[in-house]
C-alpha positions in Angstrom: 247.3 -87.4 -29.5 245.9 -85.3 -32.3 242.4 -86.6 -31.6 242.8 -85.6 -27.9 243.9 -82.1 -28.9 241.0 -81.8 -31.3 238.5 -82.8 -28.6 240.0 -80.3 -26.2 239.7 -77.5 -28.7 236.1 -78.2 -29.5 235.2 -78.3 -25.8 237.0 -75.0 -25.2 235.3 -73.3 -28.1 231.7 -74.7 -27.9 228.9 -75.1 -25.4 229.3 -78.4 -23.6 226.3 -80.1 -25.2 227.4 -79.1 -28.7 231.0 -80.1 -28.1 229.9 -83.6 -26.8 227.7 -84.1 -29.9 230.4 -83.0 -32.4 233.0 -85.3 -30.7 230.6 -88.2 -30.8 229.7 -87.8 -34.5 233.3 -87.4 -35.5 234.3 -90.6 -33.6 231.5 -92.6 -35.2 232.6 -91.3 -38.6 236.2 -92.4 -37.9 235.1 -95.8 -36.8 233.0 -96.3 -40.0 235.8 -95.0 -42.3 238.1 -97.7 -40.8 235.7 -100.5 -41.8 236.5 -102.7 -44.8 233.8 -102.4 -47.5 233.5 -103.7 -51.0 233.5 -101.6 -54.2 229.7 -101.8 -54.6 229.0 -100.2 -51.3 231.5 -97.4 -51.9 230.1 -96.8 -55.4 226.6 -96.6 -54.0 227.7 -94.1 -51.4 229.2 -91.9 -54.1 226.0 -92.2 -56.2 224.0 -91.2 -53.1 226.2 -88.1 -52.6 225.8 -87.1 -56.3 222.0 -87.4 -56.0 222.0 -85.4 -52.8 224.0 -82.6 -54.5 221.6 -82.6 -57.5 218.6 -82.1 -55.1 220.4 -79.4 -53.2 221.1 -77.5 -56.5 217.4 -77.5 -57.2 216.2 -76.3 -53.8 219.0 -74.0 -52.6 217.1 -70.8 -53.5 214.0 -71.5 -51.4 213.5 -68.2 -49.5 211.4 -69.7 -46.7 214.2 -72.0 -45.6 216.1 -68.9 -44.4 213.3 -67.5 -42.2 210.7 -70.1 -41.2 212.2 -70.6 -37.7 211.9 -66.9 -36.8 209.8 -66.4 -33.7 209.3 -70.1 -33.0 209.7 -71.5 -29.5 213.1 -72.8 -28.4 215.1 -74.5 -29.8 213.5 -74.0 -33.2 213.6 -70.2 -32.8 217.1 -70.2 -31.4 218.4 -68.9 -34.7 216.9 -67.6 -37.9 216.8 -70.1 -40.7 215.0 -73.4 -41.2 212.7 -74.8 -38.5 213.8 -78.3 -39.6 217.4 -77.6 -38.7 216.5 -77.8 -35.0 216.6 -81.6 -35.1 218.6 -83.9 -32.8 222.1 -84.5 -34.0 222.2 -88.2 -33.1 219.0 -88.8 -35.0 220.0 -86.9 -38.1 223.4 -88.6 -38.1 222.1 -92.1 -37.6 224.2 -95.2 -38.5 223.2 -95.4 -42.2 223.7 -91.7 -42.7 227.2 -92.0 -41.0 228.1 -94.9 -43.3 226.9 -93.1 -46.4 229.0 -90.0 -45.5 232.0 -92.0 -44.5 232.3 -94.1 -47.6 231.6 -91.1 -49.9 234.7 -89.4 -48.5 233.5 -87.2 -45.6 236.3 -86.9 -43.0 235.9 -85.9 -39.3 237.5 -82.5 -40.0 234.7 -81.8 -42.6 232.2 -81.8 -39.7 232.7 -78.2 -38.7 230.6 -76.7 -35.9 229.6 -73.0 -36.0 232.0 -70.4 -34.7 230.7 -67.7 -32.4 227.5 -69.5 -31.5 226.9 -69.4 -27.8 223.6 -71.3 -27.9 223.2 -74.9 -28.9 219.8 -74.9 -30.6 219.0 -78.2 -32.3 221.6 -79.9 -34.5 225.2 -79.3 -33.4 226.0 -77.9 -36.8 223.3 -75.2 -36.8 224.6 -71.7 -36.1 223.5 -68.1 -36.5 224.1 -68.2 -40.2 222.5 -71.6 -40.8 224.2 -75.0 -41.3 228.0 -74.9 -41.2 228.3 -78.1 -43.3 228.9 -78.3 -47.0 226.0 -80.1 -48.7 228.2 -83.1 -49.5 228.8 -83.6 -45.7 225.1 -83.3 -44.6 222.9 -86.3 -43.9 220.6 -87.1 -46.7 217.5 -86.2 -44.7 218.7 -82.6 -44.4 218.5 -82.4 -48.2 215.4 -84.4 -49.1 213.0 -83.0 -46.4 210.6 -80.5 -48.0 207.9 -79.0 -45.8 204.6 -77.9 -47.1 205.7 -74.3 -47.4 208.8 -75.2 -49.4 206.7 -77.3 -51.8 204.3 -74.4 -52.2 207.1 -72.1 -53.1 208.6 -74.5 -55.6 205.2 -75.0 -57.1 204.7 -71.3 -57.5 208.0 -71.1 -59.3 207.2 -74.1 -61.6 210.0 -76.2 -60.1 208.2 -78.7 -58.0 207.9 -81.4 -60.6 211.7 -81.3 -61.4 212.5 -81.3 -57.7 210.2 -84.3 -57.0 212.0 -86.2 -59.8 215.3 -85.5 -58.2 214.0 -86.5 -54.8 212.8 -89.8 -56.3 216.3 -90.4 -57.7 217.7 -89.7 -54.2 215.3 -92.0 -52.5 216.2 -94.9 -54.8 219.9 -94.2 -54.3 219.4 -94.3 -50.5 217.4 -97.5 -50.7 220.1 -99.2 -52.8 222.8 -98.0 -50.4 221.0 -99.1 -47.3 220.3 -102.6 -48.8 224.0 -103.2 -49.5 225.1 -101.6 -46.3 222.7 -103.6 -44.1 223.8 -106.8 -45.8 227.4 -106.1 -44.9 226.5 -105.2 -41.3 224.4 -108.4 -40.9 227.3 -110.4 -42.3 229.8 -108.8 -39.9 227.5 -109.6 -37.0 226.7 -113.2 -38.1 230.2 -114.2 -39.2 231.8 -114.7 -35.7 228.7 -116.7 -34.6 228.9 -119.0 -37.7 232.7 -119.4 -37.1 232.1 -120.2 -33.5 229.5 -122.8 -34.3 231.8 -124.3 -37.0 234.7 -124.5 -34.5 232.5 -126.1 -31.9 231.3 -128.7 -34.4 234.9 -129.5 -35.4 235.8 -130.0 -31.8 232.8 -132.2 -31.0 
């Protein structure tokens, strides 16, 4: 009942395309949070979140990220802010990113769409004042992507080497998580098949 009310409120307050995308991402997050995982996968998800926050702390002051979309064609120029924020919601929140967020503690209610945004220009969480998600609840790619202009600005401030070291840590954490996550997914897919074969052999 509460989920139905939540969906209705989103659809009343948001453009239809954004509402549909927010509802879909939240549902996928609920589904993933309900899955049984082991302690290693959860620990790696938490490590990934910590590395993501460390990168964000290094790059949050990049001035170009607040203006580079200005004057660009739709949807990139739909709002001021980062050109890269005009991505496709489903591609940004792909299955591995959803799993990493879910098992690091992100809840459906943490995925808050923008208020007062009539246009849906790119990601469903992009609004007139930028991203409406706390860094901990953003996909990793929203943090680790650095365009040439951003790298140039960091280099001029003498920060690029430090940021690249943080990015390397984040990449390793993502690889470690994906390896364990994919092994679990593969096992979940294969287990019923193996059980079915075993049952058939027992009945032969």
